[in-house]
TORPA-4810 file (N, C-alpha, C, O; in nm, 3 decimals):
<nodes>
NODE_1_-0.596_15.883_-0.450_-0.615_15.978_-0.343_-0.578_16.119_-0.392_-0.470_16.141_-0.446_M
NODE_2_-0.670_16.210_-0.374_-0.650_16.347_-0.422_-0.551_16.422_-0.332_-0.556_16.411_-0.209_E
NODE_3_-0.463_16.499_-0.395_-0.364_16.577_-0.321_-0.435_16.687_-0.243_-0.524_16.754_-0.295_E
NODE_4_-0.395_16.706_-0.116_-0.454_16.809_-0.031_-0.400_16.945_-0.072_-0.292_16.956_-0.131_K
NODE_5_-0.477_17.051_-0.041_-0.439_17.187_-0.078_-0.301_17.222_-0.024_-0.218_17.276_-0.098_T
NODE_6_-0.274_17.193_0.103_-0.144_17.231_0.159_-0.029_17.158_0.090_0.082_17.211_0.084_Y
NODE_7_-0.053_17.038_0.038_0.051_16.967_-0.036_0.079_17.037_-0.170_0.194_17.045_-0.213_E
NODE_8_-0.026_17.086_-0.234_-0.009_17.163_-0.358_0.067_17.292_-0.330_0.155_17.332_-0.407_K
NODE_9_0.033_17.357_-0.218_0.102_17.481_-0.179_0.249_17.452_-0.153_0.336_17.524_-0.200_V
NODE_10_0.277_17.346_-0.078_0.415_17.306_-0.048_0.495_17.287_-0.177_0.604_17.341_-0.192_R
NODE_11_0.439_17.210_-0.269_0.509_17.183_-0.395_0.529_17.310_-0.477_0.635_17.330_-0.536_D
NODE_12_0.427_17.397_-0.479_0.434_17.522_-0.555_0.541_17.616_-0.499_0.625_17.667_-0.573_H
NODE_13_0.538_17.637_-0.368_0.636_17.728_-0.306_0.777_17.669_-0.312_0.872_17.739_-0.345_I
NODE_14_0.789_17.541_-0.281_0.921_17.476_-0.282_0.984_17.484_-0.421_1.105_17.503_-0.433_Y
NODE_15_0.904_17.470_-0.524_0.954_17.474_-0.661_0.987_17.617_-0.706_1.083_17.637_-0.780_K
NODE_16_0.908_17.715_-0.661_0.920_17.851_-0.714_0.995_17.950_-0.625_1.035_18.056_-0.673_N
NODE_17_1.014_17.920_-0.498_1.088_18.010_-0.409_1.235_17.971_-0.414_1.275_17.870_-0.356_D
NODE_18_1.313_18.049_-0.483_1.452_18.015_-0.511_1.542_18.013_-0.387_1.652_17.958_-0.391_R
NODE_19_1.495_18.072_-0.276_1.577_18.074_-0.155_1.593_17.936_-0.093_1.692_17.912_-0.023_L
NODE_20_1.498_17.845_-0.116_1.514_17.709_-0.064_1.644_17.648_-0.115_1.725_17.598_-0.037_F
NODE_21_1.663_17.653_-0.245_1.785_17.595_-0.305_1.909_17.673_-0.262_2.012_17.613_-0.232_A
NODE_22_1.899_17.804_-0.259_2.012_17.888_-0.223_2.061_17.858_-0.081_2.182_17.851_-0.056_F
NODE_23_1.968_17.840_0.013_2.004_17.812_0.151_2.035_17.665_0.178_2.100_17.631_0.277_L
NODE_24_1.989_17.579_0.089_2.000_17.436_0.114_1.893_17.390_0.212_1.914_17.294_0.286_G
NODE_25_1.778_17.457_0.211_1.669_17.427_0.304_1.570_17.330_0.242_1.559_17.320_0.119_A
NODE_26_1.499_17.257_0.328_1.397_17.165_0.279_1.277_17.166_0.372_1.290_17.190_0.492_E
NODE_27_1.161_17.139_0.316_1.037_17.129_0.392_1.035_16.990_0.455_1.043_16.889_0.384_V
NODE_28_1.024_16.984_0.588_1.025_16.856_0.657_0.889_16.816_0.713_0.868_16.700_0.746_T
NODE_29_0.796_16.911_0.724_0.661_16.881_0.772_0.571_16.997_0.734_0.614_17.112_0.730_D
NODE_30_0.444_16.965_0.707_0.350_17.072_0.672_0.208_17.020_0.680_0.181_16.903_0.653_M
NODE_31_0.117_17.109_0.716_-0.026_17.084_0.718_-0.096_17.218_0.717_-0.031_17.321_0.699_G
NODE_32_-0.226_17.219_0.735_-0.299_17.346_0.738_-0.258_17.425_0.861_-0.274_17.380_0.974_E
NODE_33_-0.203_17.544_0.838_-0.166_17.634_0.947_-0.032_17.609_1.012_0.002_17.677_1.109_G
NODE_34_0.045_17.515_0.962_0.179_17.495_1.019_0.274_17.444_0.911_0.233_17.388_0.809_F
NODE_35_0.404_17.464_0.937_0.507_17.414_0.846_0.639_17.408_0.920_0.662_17.483_1.015_A
NODE_36_0.723_17.317_0.876_0.857_17.303_0.934_0.958_17.297_0.820_0.940_17.223_0.723_E
NODE_37_1.064_17.375_0.834_1.171_17.382_0.734_1.303_17.363_0.807_1.322_17.415_0.917_V
NODE_38_1.395_17.287_0.745_1.525_17.269_0.810_1.639_17.293_0.711_1.621_17.287_0.590_S
NODE_39_1.755_17.321_0.768_1.877_17.338_0.688_1.997_17.318_0.779_1.990_17.339_0.900_M
NODE_40_2.107_17.276_0.719_2.232_17.261_0.792_2.320_17.382_0.764_2.339_17.421_0.648_T
NODE_41_2.374_17.440_0.869_2.459_17.559_0.856_2.591_17.517_0.789_2.660_17.427_0.835_V
NODE_42_2.621_17.587_0.679_2.746_17.563_0.607_2.835_17.687_0.618_2.796_17.789_0.674_T
NODE_43_2.954_17.676_0.564_3.047_17.789_0.565_2.988_17.913_0.498_3.016_18.025_0.540_E
NODE_44_2.906_17.892_0.395_2.845_18.005_0.324_2.743_18.082_0.408_2.705_18.193_0.371_N
NODE_45_2.698_18.026_0.519_2.599_18.090_0.606_2.663_18.169_0.720_2.593_18.236_0.796_H
NODE_46_2.796_18.163_0.732_2.864_18.224_0.846_2.892_18.372_0.826_2.915_18.418_0.714_L
NODE_47_2.890_18.445_0.938_2.929_18.586_0.935_3.076_18.598_0.979_3.145_18.498_0.992_N
NODE_48_3.122_18.719_1.000_3.262_18.742_1.035_3.298_18.688_1.173_3.416_18.669_1.203_A
NODE_49_3.199_18.662_1.257_3.224_18.606_1.391_3.220_18.453_1.389_3.226_18.389_1.494_A
NODE_50_3.211_18.394_1.269_3.206_18.249_1.250_3.083_18.182_1.311_3.088_18.067_1.353_D
NODE_51_2.973_18.256_1.316_2.844_18.197_1.355_2.745_18.225_1.242_2.770_18.310_1.156_V
NODE_52_2.634_18.154_1.242_2.536_18.170_1.135_2.482_18.313_1.132_2.440_18.367_1.235_C
NODE_53_2.484_18.372_1.016_2.434_18.507_0.994_2.288_18.517_1.038_2.208_18.430_1.005_Q
NODE_54_2.255_18.622_1.110_2.118_18.642_1.157_2.017_18.647_1.043_1.904_18.600_1.058_G
NODE_55_2.057_18.702_0.931_1.968_18.710_0.816_1.933_18.572_0.759_1.824_18.552_0.705_G
NODE_56_2.026_18.479_0.771_2.001_18.342_0.726_1.895_18.277_0.816_1.803_18.211_0.767_V
NODE_57_1.909_18.297_0.947_1.812_18.242_1.042_1.675_18.306_1.020_1.573_18.237_1.021_I
NODE_58_1.673_18.437_0.999_1.547_18.507_0.970_1.482_18.450_0.844_1.362_18.426_0.841_F
NODE_59_1.562_18.430_0.741_1.510_18.378_0.614_1.456_18.237_0.629_1.352_18.204_0.570_T
NODE_60_1.523_18.152_0.706_1.473_18.017_0.730_1.335_18.024_0.796_1.243_17.952_0.757_L
NODE_61_1.323_18.110_0.897_1.193_18.127_0.965_1.088_18.183_0.868_0.972_18.142_0.872_A
NODE_62_1.129_18.275_0.783_1.037_18.335_0.687_0.985_18.233_0.586_0.870_18.242_0.543_D
NODE_63_1.068_18.137_0.548_1.024_18.032_0.457_0.915_17.945_0.522_0.815_17.912_0.458_L
NODE_64_0.935_17.909_0.649_0.833_17.832_0.722_0.705_17.915_0.738_0.595_17.863_0.724_A
NODE_65_0.721_18.042_0.765_0.611_18.138_0.779_0.530_18.144_0.649_0.407_18.140_0.651_F
NODE_66_0.598_18.153_0.537_0.530_18.159_0.406_0.450_18.033_0.380_0.336_18.040_0.334_A
NODE_67_0.509_17.919_0.408_0.439_17.792_0.386_0.314_17.781_0.474_0.206_17.747_0.425_L
NODE_68_0.330_17.810_0.603_0.217_17.798_0.696_0.105_17.895_0.662_-0.012_17.859_0.664_A
NODE_69_0.142_18.019_0.630_0.039_18.121_0.607_-0.033_18.105_0.473_-0.144_18.154_0.456_S
NODE_70_0.030_18.037_0.380_-0.033_18.012_0.250_-0.092_17.871_0.239_-0.143_17.833_0.134_N
NODE_71_-0.085_17.794_0.347_-0.120_17.651_0.343_-0.265_17.622_0.306_-0.298_17.509_0.268_S
NODE_72_-0.353_17.721_0.315_-0.494_17.701_0.280_-0.520_17.725_0.132_-0.632_17.706_0.083_Y
NODE_73_-0.415_17.768_0.060_-0.429_17.796_-0.083_-0.467_17.939_-0.114_-0.480_17.976_-0.230_G
NODE_74_-0.485_18.020_-0.010_-0.519_18.162_-0.025_-0.392_18.244_-0.012_-0.316_18.226_0.083_T
NODE_75_-0.368_18.334_-0.106_-0.247_18.416_-0.105_-0.237_18.498_0.023_-0.330_18.570_0.059_L
NODE_76_-0.124_18.486_0.091_-0.097_18.561_0.213_0.044_18.618_0.203_0.140_18.546_0.174_A
NODE_77_0.056_18.748_0.226_0.188_18.815_0.219_0.216_18.886_0.351_0.126_18.945_0.411_L
NODE_78_0.341_18.881_0.394_0.381_18.939_0.521_0.361_19.090_0.524_0.388_19.160_0.426_A
NODE_79_0.311_19.138_0.638_0.302_19.282_0.661_0.385_19.324_0.782_0.410_19.442_0.804_I
NODE_80_0.428_19.224_0.861_0.512_19.253_0.977_0.584_19.125_1.019_0.528_19.016_1.012_N
NODE_81_0.708_19.141_1.062_0.784_19.027_1.113_0.891_19.077_1.208_0.957_19.178_1.182_A
NODE_82_0.907_19.005_1.319_1.012_19.037_1.415_1.080_18.908_1.458_1.022_18.799_1.450_T
NODE_83_1.204_18.922_1.502_1.278_18.804_1.548_1.362_18.841_1.669_1.415_18.952_1.680_I
NODE_84_1.373_18.746_1.760_1.462_18.758_1.875_1.558_18.640_1.869_1.517_18.526_1.849_N
NODE_85_1.688_18.670_1.885_1.791_18.567_1.881_1.834_18.532_2.023_1.853_18.620_2.107_Y
NODE_86_1.849_18.401_2.050_1.885_18.357_2.184_2.022_18.290_2.191_2.094_18.307_2.289_F
NODE_87_2.057_18.216_2.088_2.179_18.135_2.091_2.238_18.130_1.950_2.162_18.121_1.853_K
NODE_88_2.370_18.136_1.936_2.427_18.129_1.802_2.420_17.987_1.745_2.419_17.888_1.818_P
NODE_89_2.416_17.980_1.614_2.424_17.852_1.544_2.560_17.849_1.474_2.608_17.950_1.423_A
NODE_90_2.621_17.732_1.474_2.756_17.718_1.418_2.755_17.622_1.300_2.657_17.550_1.277_K
NODE_91_2.865_17.622_1.227_2.878_17.534_1.112_2.850_17.389_1.155_2.899_17.342_1.257_I
NODE_92_2.771_17.320_1.075_2.734_17.182_1.104_2.604_17.167_1.181_2.545_17.058_1.181_G
NODE_93_2.556_17.274_1.248_2.428_17.267_1.319_2.315_17.255_1.217_2.316_17.322_1.114_D
NODE_94_2.219_17.170_1.245_2.099_17.164_1.162_1.991_17.241_1.235_1.954_17.210_1.348_T
NODE_95_1.940_17.344_1.167_1.837_17.430_1.224_1.700_17.389_1.172_1.684_17.350_1.057_L
NODE_96_1.603_17.398_1.261_1.466_17.365_1.226_1.379_17.484_1.262_1.379_17.529_1.377_K
NODE_97_1.303_17.536_1.165_1.209_17.645_1.189_1.068_17.587_1.179_1.027_17.538_1.074_A
NODE_98_0.995_17.594_1.290_0.858_17.541_1.292_0.761_17.657_1.310_0.762_17.727_1.411_R
NODE_99_0.676_17.676_1.209_0.576_17.783_1.209_0.442_17.724_1.250_0.400_17.620_1.200_A
NODE_100_0.375_17.794_1.342_0.242_17.752_1.386_0.149_17.872_1.386_0.185_17.981_1.429_E
NODE_101_0.031_17.848_1.337_-0.071_17.953_1.332_-0.114_17.989_1.474_-0.151_17.901_1.552_E
NODE_102_-0.110_18.117_1.505_-0.152_18.165_1.636_-0.295_18.217_1.628_-0.376_18.192_1.717_F
NODE_103_-0.325_18.290_1.521_-0.458_18.345_1.501_-0.481_18.368_1.353_-0.393_18.418_1.283_N
NODE_104_-0.599_18.332_1.304_-0.632_18.353_1.162_-0.771_18.413_1.153_-0.871_18.352_1.192_R
NODE_105_-0.775_18.534_1.098_-0.902_18.602_1.074_-0.928_18.609_0.924_-0.857_18.547_0.844_G
NODE_106_-1.028_18.684_0.887_-1.064_18.697_0.745_-0.951_18.761_0.664_-0.919_18.715_0.554_K
NODE_107_-0.891_18.867_0.717_-0.788_18.940_0.642_-0.647_18.929_0.700_-0.549_18.941_0.627_S
NODE_108_-0.637_18.908_0.830_-0.506_18.904_0.896_-0.485_18.771_0.967_-0.580_18.710_1.017_L
NODE_109_-0.360_18.727_0.971_-0.325_18.605_1.045_-0.187_18.623_1.107_-0.100_18.689_1.049_A
NODE_110_-0.168_18.565_1.224_-0.042_18.575_1.297_0.016_18.435_1.318_-0.056_18.339_1.345_T
NODE_111_0.149_18.427_1.304_0.219_18.300_1.316_0.338_18.314_1.410_0.405_18.417_1.412_Y
NODE_112_0.363_18.209_1.487_0.480_18.201_1.574_0.573_18.095_1.516_0.531_17.983_1.485_H
NODE_113_0.699_18.132_1.502_0.798_18.041_1.445_0.913_18.026_1.545_0.976_18.125_1.585_I
NODE_114_0.939_17.903_1.585_1.048_17.874_1.676_1.160_17.807_1.596_1.137_17.711_1.523_T
NODE_115_1.281_17.860_1.612_1.398_17.804_1.543_1.482_17.734_1.649_1.525_17.794_1.747_I
NODE_116_1.505_17.603_1.627_1.580_17.523_1.723_1.694_17.449_1.653_1.697_17.437_1.530_T
NODE_117_1.788_17.399_1.734_1.894_17.312_1.683_1.842_17.170_1.691_1.796_17.124_1.795_K
NODE_118_1.850_17.101_1.578_1.805_16.961_1.576_1.896_16.878_1.666_2.017_16.900_1.672_E
NODE_119_1.837_16.784_1.733_1.914_16.697_1.822_1.908_16.743_1.965_1.870_16.666_2.054_G
NODE_120_1.944_16.869_1.989_1.944_16.922_2.126_1.815_16.999_2.158_1.782_17.019_2.275_T
NODE_121_1.745_17.041_2.055_1.624_17.125_2.069_1.651_17.258_2.138_1.558_17.320_2.190_N
NODE_122_1.777_17.302_2.139_1.809_17.434_2.195_1.740_17.540_2.110_1.742_17.534_1.988_E
NODE_123_1.679_17.637_2.177_1.614_17.746_2.105_1.718_17.846_2.056_1.797_17.900_2.135_K
NODE_124_1.718_17.870_1.927_1.811_17.964_1.864_1.746_18.101_1.849_1.810_18.203_1.871_V
NODE_125_1.617_18.101_1.810_1.548_18.228_1.786_1.397_18.206_1.790_1.347_18.094_1.780_A
NODE_126_1.325_18.319_1.804_1.179_18.317_1.799_1.133_18.430_1.707_1.174_18.544_1.723_F
NODE_127_1.049_18.396_1.612_1.004_18.486_1.505_0.852_18.496_1.515_0.784_18.395_1.533_F
NODE_128_0.800_18.615_1.504_0.655_18.637_1.497_0.626_18.711_1.368_0.692_18.810_1.336_T
NODE_129_0.527_18.663_1.295_0.492_18.727_1.169_0.342_18.741_1.152_0.264_18.659_1.199_G
NODE_130_0.304_18.848_1.083_0.164_18.872_1.050_0.151_18.885_0.899_0.236_18.947_0.834_M
NODE_131_0.046_18.827_0.844_0.021_18.836_0.700_-0.114_18.902_0.674_-0.205_18.899_0.756_V
NODE_132_-0.122_18.960_0.555_-0.252_19.002_0.501_-0.297_18.890_0.408_-0.222_18.847_0.321_Y
NODE_133_-0.419_18.843_0.428_-0.475_18.733_0.349_-0.562_18.792_0.238_-0.668_18.849_0.264_R
NODE_134_-0.516_18.776_0.114_-0.590_18.825_-0.001_-0.704_18.731_-0.034_-0.701_18.613_0.002_F
NODE_135_-0.802_18.782_-0.101_-0.917_18.700_-0.143_-0.890_18.641_-0.281_-0.969_18.659_-0.373_D
NODE_136_-0.776_18.570_-0.293_-0.744_18.506_-0.420_-0.651_18.388_-0.395_-0.584_18.380_-0.292_K
NODE_137_-0.647_18.299_-0.490_-0.568_18.177_-0.480_-0.419_18.208_-0.494_-0.379_18.303_-0.562_S
NODE_138_-0.339_18.127_-0.429_-0.193_18.139_-0.442_-0.147_18.094_-0.582_-0.043_18.137_-0.630_I
NODE_139_-0.225_18.011_-0.643_-0.188_17.955_-0.772_-0.234_18.048_-0.885_-0.351_18.086_-0.893_F
NODE_140_-0.141_18.085_-0.972_-0.179_18.167_-1.087_-0.244_18.075_-1.189_-0.182_17.980_-1.237_S
NODE_141_-0.367_18.104_-1.220_-0.443_18.014_-1.310_-0.487_18.086_-1.435_-0.552_18.027_-1.521_E
</nodes>
């Protein structure tokens, strides 16, 4: 059985994006136009208020965003991203960022990413991102 394009993209990004290892994040689901990434909040992710640093949550969402937007094998790079935080995440919480394609055109695509706490499904944050889709493969050949 031949590997699907999004599986090649998943393997390529997971292997080459060093933030996955740094955050302790992993890809838990992926297909064309969507991706899910999860991580457990550790002491290294905490800010001075003893809650997960907002930048860590943003980065987790950005990783799911990158996977979903590049899932067709066409290079896509962010041109805009915003996030709204609703609830703090604490040490031991497992966060899940699920990116879903909202709109995909020839050059631009928009994605919605919801960050939740695993188990309770409490919404932690909501991220919206837009990418520019280049007319070239994600894979350097």
